[in-house]
N, C-alpha and C positions, 0 to 999 in steps of 0.2 A: 895238647892231648898227652903224649908221652915221648920222652927222648930215647927210650930203649929201642934199639933197632929190631930186636926180635919181637917185642910187643908191637912195634909199628908194622911189621910184616903180618902178624896175626890180626891186627886191626884192619889192615887193607883187605885181608881175606874175608873178615866179617862184613866189611862194606860191600865186597863183591857179591856176597850172598843176597843182599837186598836187590841187586840188579839181575840176579839169576845166573851169574857167572860162577861156575864150579870147577873150572879147569886150573892149570898151573898159573901162578902169579908171576909177574916180572920181577927181576932183581931180588931173589931170595937172599937171606943173610949169608954172609961169608962162612962156609962150613968149618974151616979150621978155627976161626975165632968164636963162632956161635953155635957150633954143632950140638954140644952137650946141653947148652942152655935152651936151644930150640926144642930139643926132645923133652927137657924138663918142663918148660913152660907150656908146651903143647899138652902134656899130660895134666899139669896143674889146672889149666884153664878148660879142660874137657874138649879140646879141639884136635886131638891127635888124628882122628879119622879125616877131618877136613884138611889138616896140614899135609897129610899124605897125598891128598889130591892136589893141593896147591903147589907142592914141590915138583919139579921136573923129574922124569923117570930116572935120570942118571945122577940125581942128587945123592951124595954119600950118606945122608942121614935119613933118607926116605924109608929104608928097611927098618931102622930102629923105631921111627915114628909109627910105622905100620904095625910093629909088634906091640907097641903100647895100645894102639887102637883095638887090636885083636884081643888082647887081654881084658880090656874094659868091656868089649862086646860079650865075652863069656859071662861076666858078672851081670850084664844087662839081660842076657838071655835067661839066666837063672831068675832074675827079678820078674821077667815077663811070664815065666812058668808059674811063679807064685801068684802073679796077678790073675792068671786064668783060673787057678784053684780058688782064689778068693772070690772072683766074680761068680763062679758057680755056687759057692756057699751063700753069698749074699742074695743071689737070685732064688735059691732054694728057700731062704728065709723070708722072701718077699720084702727085702729092704731096698728102697731106692738109693742109688749111690752114683757118684761119678769119680773118675780118676783124673787128677790134674798134676801138672809138671811131669817130670820123668818120662815114662813110656809114651804118654799121649803126645807130649811135645816132640819127642824123638821121631815117632812114626808119622805124625800128621804134618810136621813142618820140615824136618830134616830128611824124612823118607827112608831112614835106615838107622837102626839102633847102633850100628858101628860108627856113625857120624856124630852121635850125641849120647855120650855115656850118662848113666844115672845110677845113683847109689841106693835109693829106697823107693817105697811106694807111698803116695799120698792119696787118700780116699776121703771124699766128703760125703757125710750121711746126715739125715735129719737129727737134730739134737735129741729128740725123744727116742731115737733108735740106736743110741750109742751102746747100750747094754746088749741088745740083740746083735749088733754088728761085731762086738767083741766075741760073742759066742760063735758067730759065723767064722770069724778069723781063727778061733781055736779049732773049729771043724776043718779049716783049710790047712792046719798044721802050724799055725802061729801060736805063740804064747806071750802073755803080757811080760814086758821087761820092767820089773819092779825098780831096778836101779835107775832107770831113765825117768820113771814117773814119780819117784818118791818126792821130788821137789815140787811137783804139781799139786800134791794133795792139799796144801793149805788153801788152794783156790777152789771156790765152790763149784765153778763150772770150767774145768780145764779146757783149753783149746782143743787138745787132742790126747789120745792115749797111744802109746808106742808098744808095738809087738815085734817080735823077731822070729824068723824061721831060718835057721842056719845063718848065712851071711846076709840075708835079706831083712831089712827093717821096714815095717809097716806102720804108718801113722794114720790113725782114724780121726778125722777132723769133724768137729761140729760147726766150724766156720773156717774161712780160708786163711785167716791170720789174725794176730793180735793188734796189728796196726789199725789206727782209726780209719774208718772207711772200708777196710777189708774185713771187718767183723760183721758184715751184712748177713742176714739170715740165710741159712743154707738152702731153704726152700726156693728162693728166687733163682738160684743157679740150677737146681735140680729140675725146675719146671721148664727150663729152656736149654736143656743140654743137647749135645750132639753125640756122635759115636765115631770110633775108629776101630780098626780090626787088628786083632792079634791072633795069628794062626787060624784065620777064618772065623773067629768069634768076635762079635761086636761088643765093644766096651764103651759105656757112657763116658763123656768128657765135657769139659767146659766148651761152650760155643765160641766161635772165633773172636767175638767182641769181648766176652768175659776173659778169655785166655790172654788176649793182648793187654787188657786193662790190668789183669793180675800180674803179668810178666813185668810190665813197666813199673807199677807201684810197689810190688814186692821186691823187685830188683833194686829200686832206689832205697827202700827200707834197709836192705842189706848191703848197700854201697857197691852193688855189682861186683862181688868178690871174684867172679870168674867170667872170662870173656864169653863162655858158652851162653850165659844169660843174655848178653848183647847179641850173640848170634841168633838166639831165639827171637829176640825183638826184631832183628833185621829181616828175618824170614817172615814173621807175622806182619810186618809193616808193608809187605807187598800187597796185602789186602786193604785197599784204600778205604773201603766202606767200614771195615772193622776198626781201622785207625781212627776215623772220624767219630764213629759211635763210641769207641773206647774213650776218647777225650771227653765226649759229652757225658758218659757215665762217670768218669773221674771227677768232672766238675760237679755233677749231681751228688756225689758221695763225699765231697770235700777233699778229694785227692788230686786235684788238678796240678798242683806244684810237683808232687811225686811223679805223676804221669809225664809231665813236661820235662822233668829231669831226665827220664829215660829217653825221651825224644831228643833232648839236647846232646846226650851221649851219642846217639845215632848221627845227629847233625855234625858233631865233631869228627865223625868217621867219614863224612862226605855223603851220607845217605840222603837222597832226595825225598823230601816230605811234602805232602799236599798243602796247598795254601791254607786250608781250614785248620791245619796243625801248625804250620809255619808262622802264621800271623800271631797267635797267642804266645808262641814260643819266643818270637822276636820281642814281643811286648814285655815279657817277664824274664828275659834271659839274664838281665843284670841281677835280679833277685836270686836266680838259680845258679849264678856263676860259682859261688863258693861251694855249693853242694856238688856241682859237676866236677869241680877241681878235686874235691875230697874223694869222689868216686874214682877218678883217674889215679889218684895217689894210692888208693886201695889196691889197684892192679899192679903197682910197682913192687911186686914181691921179690925180695932178694933171693938168690939161689939157696942160701943157707936156711931160709925160712920156709922152703917149700913143704917141709914135713908138717907145718902147721896149716893144714887145709880144713875147710869147713866140714867136709864129709868124714874125715878121719877123727876130728874132735867129737863129732856127734855119735861116733861108735863107742865112745868112752862114757862111763858113768860120770855124773856131774863133778864129784870130788876129784877123780883122776883127771878130768878135763881141765879143771882149774889148776891142778898141780903141774900138768904138762905145760900149760900156757905160762905159768909163773917161771918154770924152769927155763923157758926160752926168752925170758926177759920182758914179757909184756905186763903192763899194769893197767888197771881201769882208768878211764878218763873222767874226772869228777865233774867236768863241765856239762855233761849230758848223759848221766848214768842211766836214764830210762831207755836209751837206745843201745846200751851195753857196748860202747866202743872200747877197744883195748889198743893201747899205743905201744910201739916198740921204740926204745931209745935211739935206734939206728935209722929208723924209717917211719914216716907217719902213716902206717897201715891201720885201717879201721876194721876190726873184726866184730861185726854186730850179730853174728850167728850164735854166740855162746850164751846159752840161757840156762836156767831161768833168771829173771831179773832179781828176784828176792835173794837168791843165793849169791848172785854177783854183788849186790849191794852190801850184803853182810861181809863178803870177802873184802870189798873195798874199804869198809869201815875198819876191819882188822888190819889191813895193810897201812891205812892212814895212822892208826894208833901206833903201829910199829915204827913209823917214821916220825912220830910226835906231831903229826899234822892233824888238823881237824877236817873231817869230810864235809 
């Protein structure tokens, strides 16, 4: 799994969530040696709220971790307020929609936005309603972010359009993701959606099966860059029926390997999985071993690299994003450019969230020419 004692502590906490244990964990990291790193990694992996609960009350770093969780909760509350305004505008325009990731995951599975921070809003609408949804977003106070979407224009049907309102970013999706299997028609998810409540208002969301399927496959596609994604999976996996039907759906959509990789990550944490999932996982684990190992490597973020996080990069325009990554010493990996991995010379971290692919590929070609290498 990982040799970092702080990450091991965080991983034990994630495993405890699958068992319903939310209290203090035994043997926390040594405060003098790991205090600053514990706070930094708790913030980086989006687990500050849970870490505050996992630490004993007399732990010297508990207050600092709690402050990080409170600060993230303020941002999450602002995002929830924007979601309420957006939902009202979409309902007024009679546009079917659902919200996935972010608020829906925090409220439905973690039970408190303080325990699961989120940076933006992701909304799924029918492809034919994209224009109307954009107008509804404008009515809710959002405006299109041209810097973010410039690089999507060459594509005839972009996956999503990005809007901003203050510090809140909204992404209006016509499909869940660009990964094969995740580009299923939006209608099938909208037809079988469920709801969660924000300040007494019901907001449509992915049903438990679709949510777990998306969390596992999407997390694998992004190499599980933050442990909060594994915490989501650990909590979702408590629903055995959703777990089994999620695997069935992944097999049907050609995403079984990605789904099982997420399950393998949970198994490495010691999470008990039902036989219906454990049997195919054991059968294919040898094939998945390399992918699982790379995902754990992606979590081994050095303290000096904590500024390079997915959500901070996404707040930058594409050109500044690339410049910031290059300044920190990351370069594209030519072996699999479609997944947009970037490698650091000091550690094998994979950052697959930096998009779009076309811009990344052009940048890689330029870097290769500078080195006299052929892409």
